[in-house]
C-alpha positions in Angstrom: 19.2 13.8 -8.0 22.0 16.0 -6.9 20.1 17.9 -4.2 21.3 18.2 -0.6 18.3 16.1 0.5 19.5 13.0 -1.3 22.9 13.4 0.4 21.8 14.5 3.8 19.5 11.5 4.3 21.5 8.9 2.4 18.9 8.7 -0.4 21.5 8.5 -3.2 23.3 5.6 -1.5 19.9 3.8 -1.0 18.9 4.2 -4.6 22.3 2.8 -5.7 21.9 -0.2 -3.4 18.4 -0.8 -4.8 19.5 -0.6 -8.4 17.5 2.5 -9.2 18.9 4.4 -12.1 18.2 7.8 -13.6 15.9 6.0 -16.2 14.4 2.6 -15.4 12.5 0.0 -17.3 9.0 -0.6 -15.8 8.3 -4.1 -17.2 9.9 -7.2 -15.7 9.3 -11.0 -15.8 11.2 -11.7 -12.6 14.8 -11.3 -13.6 14.5 -10.0 -17.2 13.6 -6.3 -17.8 11.8 -5.3 -21.1 13.1 -2.5 -23.2 9.8 -0.8 -23.8 8.9 2.2 -26.1 6.3 3.3 -23.6 5.8 6.8 -22.2 8.2 8.0 -19.6 6.8 8.5 -16.1 8.6 10.8 -13.7 8.6 10.0 -10.0 8.8 13.0 -7.7 9.2 12.8 -4.0 6.3 13.9 -1.9 8.9 14.9 0.7 10.7 17.7 -1.1 9.3 17.7 -4.6 12.5 16.6 -6.2 12.6 14.3 -9.2 13.9 10.9 -8.0 14.0 9.0 -11.2 12.2 8.2 -14.5 10.4 5.0 -15.6 9.7 3.7 -19.0 6.1 2.5 -18.8 4.7 -0.6 -20.3 2.4 -0.7 -23.3 -0.5 -3.0 -24.4 2.0 -5.1 -26.3 4.2 -5.5 -23.2 1.1 -6.5 -21.2 0.3 -9.2 -23.7 3.9 -10.6 -23.6 3.8 -10.6 -19.8 0.5 -12.4 -19.7 1.6 -15.0 -22.1 4.8 -15.6 -20.2 2.9 -15.8 -16.9 0.6 -18.5 -18.4 3.6 -20.5 -19.5 5.3 -20.1 -16.1 2.2 -21.2 -14.3 2.2 -24.6 -15.9 5.7 -25.3 -14.6 5.4 -23.5 -11.2 2.3 -25.3 -10.1 4.1 -28.7 -10.5 6.8 -27.7 -8.1 6.1 -29.2 -4.6 4.7 -26.6 -2.3 7.5 -26.9 0.3 10.0 -26.1 -2.5 7.9 -23.1 -3.4 8.0 -22.1 0.2 11.8 -22.4 0.2 12.0 -19.8 -2.5 9.7 -17.5 -0.5 11.9 -18.1 2.6 14.9 -16.9 0.6 13.0 -13.8 -0.6 12.3 -13.0 3.1 16.0 -13.3 3.9 16.9 -11.0 0.9 14.4 -8.4 2.1 16.1 -8.5 5.5 19.4 -7.5 3.8 17.7 -4.5 2.1 15.3 -3.5 4.8 17.0 -0.1 5.5 17.4 1.2 1.9 14.0 -0.1 0.8 12.4 1.4 3.9 14.1 4.7 3.2 12.9 4.7 -0.4 9.3 4.0 0.7 9.6 6.9 3.1 11.1 9.3 0.5 8.9 8.4 -2.4 5.6 8.1 -0.6 6.1 10.4 2.4 5.5 8.2 5.5 8.0 8.6 8.3 11.1 6.3 8.2 10.0 4.1 11.1 6.8 3.4 9.2 8.8 2.7 6.0 11.0 0.2 7.9 7.8 -1.3 9.4 6.3 -1.8 6.0 9.4 -3.8 4.9 9.2 -5.8 8.1 5.6 -6.7 7.2 6.9 -8.1 3.9 9.4 -10.2 5.8 6.8 -11.4 8.2 4.4 -12.5 5.5 7.3 -14.4 3.9 7.8 -16.3 7.2 4.0 -17.0 7.4 3.9 -18.2 3.8 6.8 -20.6 4.4 4.8 -22.3 7.1 1.7 -22.3 4.9 3.6 -24.1 2.2 3.6 -27.3 4.4 0.0 -26.9 5.5 -2.1 -26.9 2.3 -4.3 -29.5 3.8 -7.5 -31.1 2.4 -10.2 -33.2 4.0 -10.7 -36.9 3.6 -14.3 -38.3 3.8 -15.8 -41.8 3.9 -17.7 -42.8 0.8 -21.0 -44.8 0.5 -19.2 -47.0 -2.1 -17.3 -50.0 -0.8 -13.5 -49.7 -0.9 -13.7 -46.1 -1.8 -12.6 -42.9 0.0 -13.1 -39.4 -1.0 -10.7 -36.5 -0.5 -10.4 -32.8 -1.4 -7.3 -31.2 -2.8 -6.7 -27.6 -3.5 -5.4 -26.5 -6.9 -3.8 -23.1 -7.8 -5.9 -20.7 -9.8 -3.3 -19.4 -12.2 -2.4 -15.7 -12.7 -3.1 -13.5 -9.7 -3.3 -9.8 -10.6 -2.2 -7.4 -7.8 -3.1 -3.7 -8.1 -1.5 -1.9 -5.2 -2.1 1.6 -3.8 0.5 4.4 -3.0 0.0 4.3 0.8 1.5 0.8 1.2 3.7 0.6 -1.9 5.4 -2.7 -1.2 3.6 -4.5 1.7 0.3 -5.0 -0.2 2.1 -6.8 -3.0 3.9 -9.1 -0.6 0.8 -10.0 1.3 -0.7 -11.2 -2.0 2.3 -12.5 -3.8 3.9 -14.6 -1.1 0.7 -16.5 -0.4 0.0 -16.9 -4.1 3.4 -18.2 -4.8 3.4 -21.0 -2.1 -0.1 -22.0 -3.4 1.3 -22.5 -6.9 0.0 -19.3 -8.5 2.0 -16.7 -10.5 1.7 -13.0 -9.9 1.4 -9.9 -12.1 1.9 -6.7 -10.2 0.6 -3.3 -11.3 1.8 -0.8 -8.7 0.5 2.7 -8.2 1.9 5.3 -10.6 2.6 7.5 -7.6 5.1 5.1 -6.1 6.6 3.1 -9.0 10.2 3.1 -7.8 9.3 1.1 -4.7 8.0 -1.7 -6.9 11.0 -1.6 -9.2 13.3 -1.7 -6.2 11.4 -4.7 -4.8 11.8 -6.6 -8.1 15.5 -5.8 -8.1 15.8 -7.3 -4.7 14.0 -10.6 -5.4 15.6 -11.1 -8.8 18.7 -12.8 -7.3 16.6 -15.4 -5.4 14.5 -16.2 -8.5 17.6 -16.6 -10.6 19.5 -18.8 -8.1 16.5 -21.1 -7.8 15.7 -21.3 -11.5 12.3 -20.0 -11.0 10.5 -19.8 -14.3 10.3 -16.3 -15.9 6.8 -15.0 -15.3 6.2 -16.3 -11.8 6.7 -12.8 -10.5 6.0 -10.2 -13.1 5.8 -6.4 -12.9 4.3 -3.8 -15.2 4.3 -0.1 -14.5 1.8 1.4 -16.9 -0.9 4.0 -17.3 -4.5 2.9 -17.1 -5.0 3.5 -20.8 -2.6 0.6 -21.5 -3.2 -1.6 -18.5 -6.6 -0.7 -16.9 -10.0 -2.2 -17.7 -8.4 -4.7 -20.1 -6.5 -6.1 -17.2 -9.6 -6.4 -15.1 -11.6 -8.0 -17.9 -8.9 -10.5 -18.9 -10.3 -14.0 -18.5 -6.7 -15.3 -18.3 -6.4 -13.6 -14.8 -8.8 -15.6 -12.6 -8.2 -13.5 -9.5 -7.6 -9.7 -9.1 -6.5 -8.3 -5.8 -7.0 -4.5 -5.7 -6.3 -1.9 -3.0 -7.8 1.5 -3.3 -10.8 3.7 -2.8 -14.4 2.4 -2.5 -15.1 4.0 -5.8 -12.3 2.1 -7.6 -13.3 -1.1 -5.8 -16.8 -0.9 -7.2 -15.5 -0.6 -10.7 -13.0 -3.4 -10.2 -15.7 -5.6 -8.7 -18.1 -4.9 -11.5 -15.7 -5.6 -14.3 -14.2 -8.8 -12.8 -17.6 -10.0 -11.6 -19.1 -9.6 -15.1 -16.8 -12.3 -16.4 -17.4 -14.4 -13.2 -13.8 -13.8 -12.1 -12.8 -13.4 -8.5 -11.7 -10.3 -6.7 -10.1 -9.4 -3.4 -10.8 -5.8 -2.5 -9.2 -3.8 0.2 -10.9 -0.5 0.2 -11.6 2.5 2.3 -13.0 2.9 5.8 -14.6 5.5 8.0 -13.3 4.2 11.3 -14.4 5.4 14.7 -13.0 5.0 18.2 -15.5 5.0 21.1 -14.2 6.5 24.3 -16.4 5.6 27.2 -16.6 7.1 30.7 -14.4 4.1 31.9 -11.6 4.7 29.4 -8.0 5.3 30.4 -7.8 8.7 28.7 -4.0 8.7 28.5 -3.9 5.4 26.7 -6.8 6.5 24.5 -5.0 9.7 23.6 -1.9 7.7 22.4 -4.1 5.3 20.4 -6.1 8.2 18.8 -3.0 10.2 18.0 -1.2 7.5 16.1 -4.4 6.1 14.6 -5.2 9.5 13.1 -1.9 11.0 12.1 0.1 7.9 11.3 1.0 7.8 7.5 -0.5 11.3 7.5 -3.9 9.8 7.8 -3.6 8.0 4.5 -4.6 4.5 5.6 -7.9 2.7 5.2 -7.5 1.9 8.9 -6.9 5.5 9.9 -8.9 6.9 12.8 -11.4 9.3 11.3 -14.1 9.8 14.0 -14.3 9.9 17.8 -17.4 9.1 19.7 -16.9 10.3 23.3 -19.0 9.9 26.4 -20.3 13.3 27.7 -18.7 12.8 31.1 -15.2 12.8 29.7 -15.8 14.8 26.5 -14.4 18.2 27.5 -11.4 16.7 29.3 -10.4 14.4 26.4 -11.0 17.2 23.8 -8.6 19.5 25.6 -6.0 16.7 25.9 -6.3 15.9 22.2 -6.0 19.5 21.1 -2.9 19.9 23.3 -1.4 16.8 21.8 -2.0 18.0 18.2 -0.3 21.3 18.9 2.9 19.4 19.7 3.0 17.2 16.6 6.2 17.7 14.6 5.6 18.0 10.9 8.5 17.7 8.5 10.8 15.6 6.5 9.9 11.9 7.0 13.5 10.8 7.2 14.1 13.1 10.2 13.9 10.9 13.3 12.0 13.7 15.2 9.2 13.9 12.6 5.8 12.4 13.4 3.8 13.5 10.4 5.2 13.7 6.8 3.6 15.1 3.7 0.5 14.0 1.9 1.2 12.0 -1.3 0.7 15.0 -3.8 -0.8 18.4 -4.3 -4.1 16.8 -5.4 -4.4 15.3 -1.9 -3.7 18.7 -0.4 -6.5 20.2 -2.5 -8.9 17.4 -1.2 -7.8 18.3 2.3 -8.6 21.9 1.8 -12.0 21.1 0.3 -12.8 18.9 3.2 -11.9 21.6 5.7 -14.2 24.0 3.9 -17.0 21.5 3.9 -16.7 21.0 7.6 -17.1 24.8 8.1 -19.9 25.0 5.5 -21.9 22.2 7.1 -21.7 23.8 10.5 -18.7 22.2 12.1 -15.9 23.9 14.0 -12.2 23.5 13.4 -10.6 23.3 16.8 -7.1 23.4 15.6 -5.0 22.8 12.5 -6.1 22.8 8.9 -3.5 25.1 7.4 -1.1 24.4 4.5 2.6 24.6 5.1 4.9 26.1 2.5 8.4 27.6 2.4 11.6 26.3 3.9 11.4 22.6 4.7 8.0 22.2 3.0 9.1 22.8 -0.6 7.0 20.1 -2.1 3.8 21.9 -1.2 2.3 18.6 0.2 2.4 19.4 3.9 -0.7 20.3 5.9 -1.3 20.7 9.6 -3.5 17.9 11.0 -6.8 19.3 12.1 -9.5 18.4 14.7 -13.1 19.2 13.8 -16.0 19.3 16.2 -19.2 18.3 14.3 -22.6 16.8 14.7 -22.9 13.1 13.8 -25.5 13.6 11.0 -23.3 15.9 8.9 -22.5 14.5 5.4 -18.8 15.0 6.0 -19.0 12.5 8.9 -20.8 9.9 7.0 -18.2 9.3 4.3 -14.5 8.6 4.2 -12.3 11.6 3.4 -9.2 9.6 2.6 -6.0 11.6 2.2 -7.7 14.8 3.3 -9.9 15.1 6.4 -8.4 11.8 7.5 -6.2 14.3 9.3 -9.1 15.5 11.5 -11.5 14.0 13.9 -15.2 14.4 13.9 -15.8 14.5 17.7 -19.3 13.5 18.6 -20.6 14.3 22.1 -22.7 11.3 23.2 -25.8 12.5 25.0 
């Protein structure tokens, strides 16, 4: 933590503001952190490969304590009037505003998305708080006339209980807030299991909200956190009947497993999974506007979004023209440190993602596609982490296997251009 990068980009100061220490506990009930004997997890920056900090992971015993505490907190939290719960969420939004810059910087440094995207992610947290505050006064129900004299029927929503949130590395804080703020105003309590690739973002978020929870005497267990390996908090979390709703973000493969385990116990799941998104460019398209949309859609967050643009379907009359424009634009993309204001594309999350990228590039070639530009790995000065690649454009036929499936965190950085004939 004494490298020049930490100093040059103000990372050390950001970590200090966010309460991130050299070694951090990974289990929290809102304002109280557990001293856990769990294994130590080291968080390295995708940006420069430097060790940021260490985290003591939770164990199965910690999980059981957290769940029991959440059950107890739910009984009290659900009785608080919804507008009062909304007021707590409003204050959380205000607190996030105070820490937008350091938290955005940590998101950028730990995960690798550029700083403007890191700030944008924290802004999404703030925005969902504002939305949830309004929702807290709009938990309506219908009233209906009854066939029985002097009777009227009505419906009233009741909170479910413990909501489990499993977030992915690509949106290490926003996904939690989208779930947690809505759950809180509805009277639910939340247990967050963040990605082991971005645990410090979660710990920093809990440090930020702790002040609000304490000032408002929010019961311990309304907002809980557990950083833990899947062998301690994995299928047992999904199968736990005390958790009526699991919200999970990740790959389609992971989503199928989550859905199967939760569904087997007749629980409920919210699954935000992968995508294989295409942009259709017709002969009537404004090509300059389409170019900007495609560029950001494809290379934003280094292509590591479920909403990333992965395929282009282009009308034959504009095909060659747009292809040349896109290749030219890709050749001017600045790849580098995500906290550098001139950078457009930062690193992939880790070396495993780079290996997937390389495999996908080779598959494109092996299946008969053509790499029009990009596809190389970047190493050396400025790319010390080994997680940097050059975004690639591939020209392929629409029926190739590589086109038919999402290649998240790999060929998300290339386009499958299909000539519509």
